[in-house]
N, C-alpha and C positions, 0 to 999 in steps of 0.2 A: 803533629797535633794529637792530643789525647782524645779529641772529641770524635766519636764514631757517628758519622752521618750517613743517611741513605740518599740515593739518587732522587732528586727533586723534579717531578714531572707535573705538568698541569693535570688536574683531576679529569678534565674532559677528554684527555688523551688515553686514559686508562681503560675505558670501555667496560667498567664494572657495572653490572646491572643492579639497580636498587632493589629490585624484586626478583633476584635470581632464584632459580628453582632449587629446592633442597633435595639432595641426592641420597638421603638416608637419615636415620635418627641422629647421627653424629655430624651431619653436614649442614652448614649454614651459608647463606649467600654472603659474599664479601661486600659490605656496604659501600655506597658511593656518597660523597658529601660535596656540596657545592664549594667552590673556592671563594669564600667570603669571610672577611674578618678573621683570617687565620693568624694566630699568634704562636710563634715558636717558643718552646720551653725546654731548656737543657736540664736533664736529670743526671745527677752524679750517682755512679754505682757505689753502694755502701761497702764498708770494709769486708763484710761477709758475702757480698754479692757474687753471683756466678752466672755465666751464660745460660739462658733458659729459665733462670730463677725470677722470682717476683720482687719488685721494689715498690714501696708506697711513696707517693709524692702528693703535694698539695698544689692546687691551682691558685692563682692570685686571689680568687674570691673565697678561698678557704675550703673549697670542696676537695676531698681526697680521692685519688684514684690509685690503681695498681697497674703497673706496666711490666712487660717481660724484658729482662736484660738481654740485649743482643748477644748471640754466641761470639765469643772472642773478647768481649768487653772485660776489662780488669777493674778492680776496686780503685776508685779515684778518677777514673775516666768518665766521660759523659756521653749520653746519647740524647736524641731529640724527639720530643713529643710536640704535637700541634694542637692548639686549642681553638675551637670554633664554637663560640657561645658556651653552652654547658656541656659540650661534648669534647672529649680528649681523644685524639687519633694517633695511632702508631703505625708506621710504615712497615710493610712486610714484603720483602723481595720474593718474587715468584719466577721460577724457571719454567719457561714454556717448553713442553715436551716436543721432541723431534717431529712427531706425527700431527702436531696441532699448528693452526695458522690463525691469522687475524679473524675475529668474529666468532671463533669456536670457544666452547666452554672447557675449562680445565679445573681440576681439583688440586688443592694443595693443603699441606699441614702447616699451620702457623705455630709460632713459639708456644702458644697456649695448648698445643697438642690437639686442637680441634681441627676438623677438616672443613675447608671452605671451597666454594665454587666462584670462579670469576670468568669473565669473557676476555679473551686475548685482545688487546687494543690494536688499533690500526698501526701498521708499520713494524709490528713485532712478529717474528717467525720462530720456528723451532730452534731451541738452543740459546735464545736470547732471554733476558730477564725484563720484567716490568714490576711496577709497584702496586700493591693492593694496600688499602688503608683500613685498619681495623679499630673499632672502638675499644678503649681501655675500660676496665671495670671500675665503677665507682665503689668505694669501700668506706667503712666507718673511720672516723678520725682515730689516731693512735690512742691506745689506752692511757689513762692518767698514770703518773709516776708518784709513788709515795716512799719517802725514806723509811728505813726501819728504825723503830724506837731503840734507844740504847739497851733496854731490857730484852728486846727481841734479838738484838745483835749479839749480846753477851754469850749465849751458849755456843754460837758458831765460832766465835773467836776462841773460846775455851777449847772447843774441839780441835781447832788448828794448833793451839799451844801444846796439846797432848798427842798430836799426830806425828807419825814417823814418815818423813817426806823423802821420796826417791828423788835424788838429785837430777834425774832426767826430766822431772816435771818443774824444776825451778825456772822461773822466767826472769832472766837477767835483763840488764839495760842495753845489751848489745843488739842493735837492729840495723840491718843494712840501710844505707842512705836511700836507696830507691824504694824501700818498703815503708819509710817513715810516715808518708801521707796516709797509708792504709792501716797502719798498726799503732800509731801514737795513742797512748792512753789519755783520757780526759784528766783534768786536774781534780784534786781531791774534793774541791768545793763545787763540782759540777755534777748534776744529776740528769742524765739524758738516756733516752731509749737507745742511743748508739753506744753506750758504754760497754755493754756485754759483747756486741758484735766486734768492737774494736779490740777488746781483750781476746776474743776467740781468734781474730786475725793474727794477733801477736803470738798467741800459742802455736798457731800453724807455722809461723816463721821459725820460732824457737825449737820446733820439734826436729829439725834437721839433724841427722846423725844420732838420735837418741834411741838406743837399743830397746828400751822398754816400750816406747811409743810405737816403734816399728813392729815389735812382737805382738802387741795388742791389736795392731792394724792387720796383721797377718792372720787370717781366719784359721789356717791350719795349725799354726803355733798356739793360737788362743784356744783352740779346741783341746789340745793336749794339756795345756796348763789347767783349763777348767776341769778336765777329767781328773787330773792329779789332785785337785782341790775337793773332789767329790760332789761338785754341783751338777745337777741334772741338766743335760742339753740334748738336742737331737743327736742320735748316734751317727757317726760318720761311716757310711757304707763303702765309700771309695775316696781316697785322697790321691791327688796327682801333683807331685812337686817337680816333675821333670818331664820333658818330651822324649827322653831316651827310651823309656819303657811304656810310653803312652798307649800304643796300639795293643801291646800284649796285655796291659792292665785292664783296658776297656773291654776287650773281647772276653777276657776271663770274667769280668764283672757282669756283662750282659748274659753270659752263659749261666752264671750262678743265679741271677734274677729270674731266668726262664724256668728254673727248677725250684724256685722259692715256694714254701708251703703257705706263707702269709704275704702275698704280694701287696704292694701299696703304691701310691703315687709318690714320685721322687721330686726333690728340689735340687737342681744343679746350680752352683754359684762359684764365681772366681774367688779365690782367697785374697786377691790383691787389689780388687776394685771396690767401688762404693756405689750407693744410690741405685742398687739393683742392676747396674750395668753388667751384661753378660749372664744374668740369672734367668733360668728357664725351668718350667715344670715338665715332667715326663710322666704320663702323656700330657699334652697341652690341656688346659681346662675346658677348651671347646670340644674335645673329643668325648664321645659318650662313655667309653670305657675309662674308668677312673683309677686303674692300676697299671703299673708298668710290668708286663710279663710277656715278652715276645716268645712265641712257641715254635713256629716253623723255622727252618733254616733261613728262608728268605727274610722273615721278620727280624731274626737276630742279626743278620748281616746288615740290613738297612738300619736297625737301631744302633749297632756299633759304629757304622760309618757316619751316621748323622751326629752321634755324640763326639766322635773323633774330630769331625770337621768343626763343630762348635767350639770344642776346647782349644784346638789349634788357632782358631780365629782370635780368641781372646787371650791366649797365653802371651802373645806379643804386645798386648795393650798395656798402657800405664794409666794410673789414676789421673783424673782431670786436673789441670794445672791450678784450679782453684782449691784443690784439696791440700791438706798439710804436706809439707815437704817429707815428713816421715812416711806417709801413705804412698807418695809417689815413688819412694825407694823400696817398697816391699817386693820381695821375690814373687814371681808369678806362680800360680798354682790353682787347683780346682778341688772342690769337695762335693760329694753327693750324699744327701741325707733323705730320710723319709719326709714327705711333705706334711707339715703340721696343719691339721684341720680343726677348727673350732666348732662348737655346737651352735654358735650364733652365726647365722648365715650371711654375713657380709662377704664381699668378694675376696677379701684377704683374711688370714687368721688374726685373731685378736692379739695385739702386741702392745705392751705398755713399756714406755721408756722411763726408767727410774734414774733420777739425777742424784748423785752423791757428792757432797761437798765436805772435805776434810773428814772423810770416813763416816758421815752422817747423811742418810737419805733426806732430801728436802721435798721432793715432789715426784709424782708419776704423771706422765703425759701420754694421752692417747692422741696421736698426731695424725691429722688428715691433710695438712698443708698450710702454707703461709696465708695470711689474710689477703683475700682477693682471688684465691684459687677456688674452684667450684665447690669443694666440700669442706672448706675451712670452718664453716659453722658447726661442724661435728667435733672440733677439737675439744678435749676435756682435760682437766688437771685434777690430780688427787693430792691435796695439800696436807702437809704435816701439821697437826694441832697438838702442841705440847700439853701433857696432862697438868704440868705446873709451869706457869710462865717463867721464862728465864732458864729453863732446864730442858734437855733432850734425854728421853729415856725410852725403854721398851714398852712403857705404858701409854705412850702417845697414841692418839687416834688419827684417822685420815678422813678428810672432808672432800667430797666430790664437787668440783666446780665446772660449770660450762655455761655457754651462752647460746645453746641450741634453741632456735625459735619455736620448735615443736618437739614432740616426743614420738617414739614408736617402740613397740615391744623389744625389738632387737637392740636398739640403742640403750634402753634402760637395763636390759639383761646384761649387756656387756659391762656397763658401769658397775653393776652389782658384783659381777665376777671379779673385776679389777679390785674393787674395794675389799672383797672377801679375801683375796690373796695378797693384798698390799703389805701386811705385816711381815710375811715370810719373804716376799720379793725384796722389800726394803732391807731386811736383815742380811739376805744373801748378797745383795749389791754392796752393802757396807763392808761385808767380809772380803769381797773381791777387791774393792777399791783400797782397803787397808793392806791387803796382801801384796799389792803391787806398788803401794806408796803413792797413789794418784790423788791429788787434792781435788780434782774435778774428773768425774767419770760418769758416763751415761751407760747404763746396763739395760738392754732390751730383752723383755721376757714374753714368751708366748703363753697364752692363757686360754682355757676353755676346751680341753680335750680330755675325755674320760680315759682314753688309752695312754696319753703321754703326760697328763697332768700339767704342771707349770715347768717350762723349760727356758733356760737362758739361750737366747739366739746369738747376740753379738754385743760388743761394747764399742764405745766411741769416746775418744779424748777430744773434746770440742764438739760443738753442735750449733746449728743455725736455726733451731726451732724456737718458737716463741714461748714465753713463760708468763703465767698469770698467778695472782693470789687474791684472796678476798680483801676488800678495802677495810680500813680501820673502823669506818662508820657503819659497816655491815651492809652497805648499799649493794644494788644488784650489778652495777658495772664493775667488772674485775679490773684490777690495776696491773701494770707491767711489773713483773718480778725480776726482769733482767738486770736493771741497775742494782737491785739489792744483791743479786747473785754476784755481780762483778765486785761490788763493795766487800762482800764476804771473802771473796778470793784474794783481793788486794790486801785487805787488812789482815787476813789470815796468813798471807805469805810473810808479812812483817812480824807476826806473832810466833810463827812456827820456829822452834829452836832445834829440832831433831832432824838432821839431814844425813842421809846415808847413800852410798853408791848403789847403782842399779843391781850389781851382782848380789848384794845382800838380800834382795827381794826375790829375784827370779830364780836364783840357784836353789833356794829352798823349795821352789815349786817344780824342780826337775830340769831347769834350763842348764845347758852346757855351752862352752865356747866363750871367747873373750869379747865378742861383739855380736851384733845381730847377724852379720854375714856368715859367721860360723855357727850360729845358734842352732841347737837341736834340743828337743825335750824328751828326757827319758821317761818312759811309762812307769807308773807306780801301781802296785797291786792294792795298796791301801792309801786312803787320803793322806796327803802330806801335811794338811792342816786340819785341826779339829774345828768342825762347824758347830756353833751354838744351836741348840734345839730349834730355836725360832727361825734360824736361817736354812733349815732343811726343807727344801722345796718338795712338795708332793710329786712323786714320779708317776703317779696315776691319780685320777680324780673322778671316780664313778658318780659322785654326787652332782657333778656339773651338768649332767643330763637334765636336771630339774630346770636349768636355764636355757634349754634348747629352744631356738626360734628359727623358723624356716626363712629363706631369703626374701620371700614376698612380704614378710612382716618386719623387714629391716628397713622400711621406708616410712616416712611420716605422711599421713593423709593431709592434703592441703586443699583448701578452698581455691577454686580457679576464678580469680576476680574478672577474667575476661568473659566468663559465663554468667556473671550476676546480672539480673535484669528485673525490671518492675513487671509484675504480673497482675493484670486486671482481675478484679474480684469475679467478673462474669465468667472467667475461665474455670471456676470451681465446679467440679463434676461430682464430688462426693461429700458426704457429711462426716465430720470428725477427722482425726489423723489416720491416714491409711498409706499403704505402700502399693505402688502400681509397677508392673513390669512392662518393659517396652522392647519390642523387636527381638524376642528370644523365643524360638519355638522348639528348642531341644527337649527331648523327653527327659524324665527324671533320672533315668539310668545313665544317660550321657552326661547329665549335669553332675551326678554323684561321682562319676569318674574323675571329673575335674577336682573335686574336693578330696579325692583319695590320692592325689599326687601323680596322676598320669603324666608321662613325660611330655613336656612342651606345653602343658596346660597351666592356667592361672586362676587364682582365686580373686582376681581383681573385680571390683564392683564400682560403678559410677553412680553416685546417689545425688539426686537433685532435691534439695530441701526448699520448699515453698511455704512462705508465711502468708496464709490466706486469712489469718485472724486479724483482729483490730488492735493488737498490742505488739510492740516491738519485742523481739526475743534474741537471745544469745545462743549460738550453736557451739557445743563443746564435744570433743572426742574424748572418750574415757581411756586414758593410757594405762600402763601397768600399774597396779595398785589403785585403780580408779582415780588416777590423777586427771583433773580437768584440763584439757588443752584447747584453748579457744580457737575456733575456726571462723570467727567473725560474727557480726551482728546482722540481723535481718529486720528491716523496717516492715510495717504492714504492706503486703503486696510484693515484697522482694523475694528473690530466689538466688540460690548459690549452688554451684556444682562442686562436689567433694569426690576426689578419687581415693577410694579406700579398699578394704579387703574383707573377705568372708569372715563373719563373726565379730568384726569391729563394732563397738558400741558408741552411741551418740546420745546426747540429751539436748533438749531445747529448754531454756530457762527464761523467766521474765527478768525485768530490770533489777529486781530485788534479789535475784539469784535462786528463786524457787523454781524447781523443775516442773515443767508442764507436760513434757512428753519424753518417753524413752524409745529408742529405736536401735535395732541390731541388724547389721547387714546379713543377708541370707543369699548366698550365691545361687541357690536353687530357684530363686525368684527372678533371675535374669541378670544379664550384664549391666543393664541400665534400670535403675529403680527411682521411684519418686516418693518423697515423704511430704505430705501436705498437713499443715496445721490449720484447722478451721476453728471458727468461734464455737461451733457445735461441740468440739472436743474440750472446750474450756467451761462448758456449762455444768453447774452443780445444783443439786437439790438439797437445800439446807432446812432441817426441821429444828425449830427453836422450842424448847420445852421450859416452862416456868415452874421452878421448884421453890420460889421465894414466897413468903407468907403475905404477899401484897401484889397488887397489880403492877405490871411494867408496861413500858411502851418501847416498840422496836422502830429504829431509824436506819435508813440506808444513806451512805455518803455518796453524793453525786461526784464521779471521778472528774468531771470537767470544772464544776464550780466549787466543789468541796462542801456544798451545803448539805445539812442533814434533812432528809425527807422522811416524814412519818410513814410507817408501813402497817401500823395497827397496834392494838393494845392486847395484852395477854393477862388473863386473870390467873390466880393461883391454880396449878394443876392443869392448865391448858397448854395447847401446842399449836404452832403455825408453821406451814411449809412454804418456803420461798424458793423460786427458781432464780438463780443468780449466775455470775461468771467468776472465773478465777481472778483473784486479786481484789475483788470488791470488798468494801468495808461496811460493817454493821455496828451499831451502837445500841445498847439497851440502857434505858433510864428508869429509875424508881424514885418518885417524889422529887423529880428534877435533878437527881444526881446520877452520874454514869456508874453502872454496876457491872457492865461487861462491854469489852471492845473485841470484835472478832473479824478476821479476814479470811475469805474463801481461798482454799488452795487445792488444786487438782491432785497434788501428791497424796492428800488424805482421803481420796476417793471421790467418786461421782455423786454419792449420796452420803450426807453427813448429818450427825445429830449434835446440836449445840445445847448444852445444859445451862440454864440460868439459875444460879444458886446451887446448892448441894442436892444431889439426887437422893 
């Protein structure tokens, strides 16, 4: 049977605590659920599915969830989910450690890479397995699908017609019988979110024995080809293609790095694997010293031995069976490069994946994970916008798209850096794809280093990432661009008329040999291909320091709904809007050290906003460029907790959007701060001066009834002062006709002068 099922045990036998203790920030209790109204649901692994990857599915009531594909599951097979009401449960097999027994707590890592705790059930001892049940994550429904208009399709087919296709990338009709279920293309009249994944699966099967695809998958050969093209990439400090001289090469390398005048952190990665398997940093990011420079004989020996052990461990590994057949056949190897570090402080360097179809860049993707993964909300797309509809040219612009629910300085700075370099990255990616004759190629670029500028990292033929574009009606919800990409590839394959053998492409880039097995790449002192000016990536970028953002500002402040509460007016202890510190007795010198980046310290601030006024207000965080990012509404008497950082700015606005209070976080005032908005802060003294040649009458509009209530008469040249509140309306009449309508606004000052007629 192709159905992968887990052992089915009664929930009460599992011994999982519903309120298990959390053993750290990354540990959650494995939940227990009663065995009631349980409905099994079989989920089919999609064509591009892989063990440990995410798959989205719909429950019978239309709710969507994401589940993790069990390791070993193949496309077309099924695994089982259980539905209990509005909850979807997935089984996770847990191996009881040898030193544990029934009733004791164990920790385990689930397929979602989170660490959970569970209690070993009765009858289970060390070395035996039991079942833990985990909630699957609810996710948004799949994005809508829109076909491309003929006018928008035309330039891509024209690009295919003029493209010189490497025969290694031609997708024929020959597919093995056992792969048909996973690779069969949809019919031409079908538009589905699965069309691109099915095409990618077919491309993986068709890649077997294709020298060009294997060469591009081999990071060592790719690095030499890229060098010969003159495209900037991270320099290769050490390459290992054989275990024969491994020990000698590594000891020599470690000795050279110990004497290096400009030491740096290193990135070590296999040339034959994917998905960061076997990749490590030297030193690890957790180590305080951020450069690799062993000095003593003992340090050098330990560094050399550790590196040799790591390389030997992965030299015998092969790419995962869900990868392309070409990648699975790549020769083993390793390379060591300087670690790229971006000025924007996310945990990984800024990397944009540029997708090229028929020699033309279509989009750039800042990828954080499939829908349902913890950081998928950060995914962003940079879409090509033709300067003239129906044509693709170097004058096209690039539009940034994302569905991030909030904003933070780091996220915005990264998008601006990507957009700034998109013209040169797209041109470089187009040149590389055309040089190797690939109709589909994903080129990944590092961005955001003043020292290294923009660097090509690696390329991929085929990709399982998601694609989005702006809808035709300009709406906010992005549409799935995958079906359009598949349509462009399929129609382009039929339109392309220039087909050439792989040797015509790779040999002019320095490749020798009759196949990939014998392939070597001869170094060239000068670029073998002329790059157009716009494709010349900056090898240094000192200006990018203007976009530098520290790690603590690469998170979005979010209101904590669990902390929201109604606050009685009797709790008010101060007049006006003020900030109060709570529970922080550090002196100013110690506080200042935190702001100056002392190791291990943070600029985090917890701010409680309390609306003690009589009007509802909206809380906004001011993002980069003073963009308003809503943090929620506060009714009179409500409060909300916001986790933010030093110098972050916020506003409180009334229902009409008028700002009634500004506030900026100041770490020197404590870890926990309170912002109160009182009615006293909304009071305004308004002086009405009559400059008209006649007597006028002043009215105040009752906010409750809307009735105009008289406030007195003003003769010519007279003045009256009224104490009022923000948002209150006044009307001035002369001879029964309205000559002035005025509304009080705190933003204009606490004392305001209102001229009736010309002064």
